[in-house]
N, C-alpha and C positions, 0 to 999 in steps of 0.2 A: 367525533374527534376531540382530543384534549389539546388545549392551547398551552398548557404547562407554564403558568406565570408565577406560581408560588414556590417558596422554599420546600425542599423535600426532607422529611423527618424519618421515613422508613423506606426500605428498599421496595422496588416495584418488580413486577414480572415482565418477561419479555413481551408478552401479549399487550400489557399496558403501555410499554414503550412504543410498540408498533401502532398503538391507537392515538399517539400524539399527532397533532396536525402535521402533515408531510412537510409543509413549508417551514415549520418550526423545527421539526426533527432533523432537517438538513444540516443544521448547525449544532447538533447534539450527538454525543456518544453516551453509552451506558457502561458503567464499570461496577461490578459486584452489586447490581441492582440500583445504583445511584446515577442519576442523569448528570452528565458533565458537559458544559459548554465547550465547543471546539475553540482552539486558539485562532487569533486573527490571521488572515491570509491575504496578502497583497496580490495584485494582478500578475506580477512576475512569477511569484510562487505558483499561482494557478497555471500559468502558461507552461512552466517547467514540468509540472505534474502531467499536463496534457500531452506534451511532447514525448515524455517518457512512456506514457501509456500507448501512444501511437507507434513508437519505435518497437515496443514489446509486441504489439499486435502484428506488425510487419514480420518480426522474427517468428512469431507463432504461426503465421500463415505459411511462411517458407518451410517451417518444420512439418506442418500438416501436408503440404504438397510433396515434400521429400518422402514422407512415410505413407503416402496414399491415404491420408486421413485415418491412420491407425490410432492416432491420438487426436483429441479435439481440445483446443484451448481458445480462450477469449480474454479480453482485458476490460477493466473498468476503472473509473476514477470516483473517489468519494462516495462509495457505496457501502452500506452496512455489511461488515463481515462478522458473523456471529462466532465468537471464539468459544464460548460455552454458555449453556442456557441456565444453569443453576450454580451460583447466583448469576443472573444474566449479565454478560459482558460482550459488547460489540464495539469495534473500532471502525473508523472510516479512513482507510489508507489513501494517500495521494495517488497511488497507482497500484493495481493488483493484477497479476496474471493467474488465471485459474482454469480448471477444467470446465468444459462446457456443461451447462445446466439447462433443464427445462425452463421455460420462460418465467414461471412464477415460483420456482423453488428458491428457498432462502440460501444465499451464499454463506457458507460456513467454512471454518478453518480447514476442515478436511478436504475441501475442494481446491484450496489455494496452493500455488506452486511458488510464486514470488510475491512478496509484499514490499512496497517502497514508500518511504516518507521523505518529503522535501523539507529540509531544515529552514526555519525562520527564526527571527529574534525571539518570538513568543513561544515557539514549539520545541526548541532544541532539547531542553531537559526532558520534556515529555516524550519526545521521539527517541532519545538516547537511553533513557532509563525505563520509564513506565511502559511505553508501547513495545520496546524491545523485549522486556520481560514478559509482557502479555502474549506477544506473538510466539515467543519460544515456548511458553507454557502450553499454548494451544497446539504446538507441534507443526507450525508452519515452517517448511524446510529452509527457505531462503528469505533473508531480510536485507534490503538495501537502504542506505541512508545517503541522501543526495544533497550536496551543497550547491549553491548557484550564485551567479552575479548578474550584471545587467545584460551580458551576452547570452547566458543560458546556464545549463548544468556545468559545474566547475570541477567537482570532485564526487566520486562515487565510492562509498565504503560498502563492501559486501560481507555479509555474515551468513553462517549456515549452521544447521544442527548436524554436526559430524558424528556419524554412527548413531544418529537419533538421540544423542545425548544433549541435555540442556546444561548450562545456558548456550547461547550462540558462540561460535568460534569465529574470530575475524579471519577471513580467508583472502582478502585482497583489497587494495585501494588504488584507484586510478585518478590521475589529475589531467586536466585538459592540456597542460604543458608537456605531458609525456608522449604525445603523439596523437594521431587521428582516431584511434580506437578507444572508445569509452569503456566497453565491456566485451570481453571475449571469454566465454565459458563453454564447458561441455555438459554441465549439469544445471538444470533439469534436462536440457537438450542442447545441441550445438547452437550457439547464439552469439551474434556479434552486433553491437550497437556502436555507432560513430558519434563523436561529439557534434558534428555538424547537424545531425538529426535531432539534437537536443538544444539547438540554439533558439533563442527567442528574439534576437536582434543581430544585425550584421556585426562581425568582429571589427573592433576599432583598428 
């Protein structure tokens, strides 16, 4: 395993990135062959990402029961999503809904249905500009940007590749003050999330 302590002067391969010590790689992404440290993330940020992943998981289970397991979905948080291998680029979304995979198969953009990033002071430009562009270029159909406060998720912006065209098109924004429903969509499947399921603390 590689500890990765030194500055990088040339791009590396995907295999070399995977050879970095797992504990170190947890806080790294790779963009066009260059290792990039992830932005700082506070506890509230982490909790919102976890709540969102769990809510998406419940919605996916409901859909699988409805269709008799005709489609299989699962969710993950902060896992490498390989966007493209040459030059290697992989991001670690705060929450991702993807099609089911064999246990040791690498999660790639082609498996992903929805990818979500939770905004923070340190990540807003990266999430709104760089990651949005990368996810669109990789062909991920749905991208959500989530703002939060001390209660939990506060606003959710939804973007999609309409007609498969890039860049993303903004298709809707919901705010916690607008009512109990955080998200209600029919694509990629009928899905409803409630704000209460995205809370990390009791409402004041």
